[in-house]
N, C-alpha and C positions, 0 to 999 in steps of 0.2 A: 558478725554480719547476718547470721540467721535470726537474731532477735530484733533487728531494725526492719520496720515495714519498708517495702519497695516503693520508689517514687517512679513515676514516668520519666522518660527521657525529655529533656528540656527542648524546646524549638532550637535554641542555640546549640546545643550538643548535636542535635540532628543536622544542622548546618555545617558544623565543622569536623564531625567525626564520621569517617568513611565506615561503611558497614563491616569491613575486616576487622577493624579496631574494636568496634563494639562487640563483635563475636569473640575477639581475644579477651576482652574484659569479661564477658560471661564465663569463659572457660578458665579464667585465672585462677579461681578458688579450687579448681580440681588438680592443679599441677604441684609438683613438688615445691617446697618452700624456696629452695636456692634458684629455681627457674622463675618462680612468683616475682621474686625481688627484681631480678633483671629485666624480665617482661614488663613489670609495672612500670619502671623508670622509662623503659623503651615506648610504652603506650603513651605515657604522660608527655614525653618529649615530643612524640609524633603529633599528638594532640595539639601541643603548643605551636609547632610548625604549621600545622593546617590553620589554627586560629589566626596566627600572624598573616598568613597568606589570604585568609578570608577577609580581613580588614584592610588589607593594602587597597588604597584607592575608593574605599566606600565612604559615602558622605555620613556625617554625624546626624543621628536622629535623636530629637529630645524625647524624655521620658513623658509618656501620656497616661492620664488616670483612667482613660476610656477603655484601656485593655488590661485593667487590674484584674478582672475576672479570670483572665487566661493564667494568672499567676497562682490562683487558688490551690490547684493540685499539688503544689510544690511547698505549700506551708502547712504547718501544724494547725490545730483549731484555734489557739490564742492569736497566732499570726493572722489568720483569716478574719477573726472577729475584729482585730485591730484595723486591718485594711478595709473592712467593711465600713467600719466608723469613719475612717479617713475618707473614703469614697462619698459617704453620706455628706460629711462637712464640705468636702470640695463641690458636690452637686448643689448643696444650699448656697455656697458662696457664689457659685456660677448663676444659680437662679436670682440671687440678690442683685448681682451685677447687670444681668439682663433687664431686671425690673428697673434698676437705676437708670440704665440706658434708655429703656422704654419711656420712662417718666420725663426725662429731659429732651428726647428726641423731638416730641411734639412742641415744645417751648424752648427755643434757643437760649433764652435767658434764665431758665430754670436751673438752679445748682443745688437745690435742697434734696433730701432723701426721698425716696419713692413713698407714695401714700400706701396704707395698708391695703386698700382695695386693689392697687396695682400689684402689690406683693401677692394677694390671694390669686389674682388673675394669672400671674406668671407660674403659679404651682398647679394650675388646673389644665385639664385637657378638654377635648370637644364637648362632650356631654355634660361634665360637670360645669364647664364654663358657660354653657347655654342656661342651665339651671340657675346659676349664680346671677347672670344678667337678668334673667326673669324675675328673680326676688329683688334685686336691685331696683328694677323698674317699678315693681309693686310697692316697695317703700318709698320711692320718689313720688308716684302717685298719691299715696296716702299722706305723705307730707304736705303736698301741694293742694290736696283736696281738703285738708283739716281747717283752711281758712286762717290759720293762726300766722302771725309774722314770724314765727320761728322758722329758722333755716335748718337745712340738713346738717347734722352734726352738733346742733344746739343741745346743751345739756338738760334742758327741760323736756325734750322729747325722747331722751335716751334712758 
């Protein structure tokens, strides 16, 4: 027990473990082995009973990636890295879905994928969005002022 790093008590444990059981768990290591065995079983049984009482009548809550950061203190470094990667992938998928919904919202008949411009806009926040919009307007003005019949996106202008 001395070699393992201590981890904080989880919110779930705080919800179902009364303070007296938590104190008994702390003192368990200092008791004689014969008492430790009996008391450990008693503590686990009591925790189980409190857990069953806790969930009686509670509604089901689906898992959410929004609160993943709350799990970090209970994970080792590799698990944290893996969860951070998973969170990044989920955020990217969410942004893609929002961009897809945004591109089809304006045109009820549109069913194709979102344009790259829409994807870029979905990833930007206030100041970046404003700068991007300014550059887009500059490029549009340049294309229309050139007098050429080429349209935006024509390969001869890119």
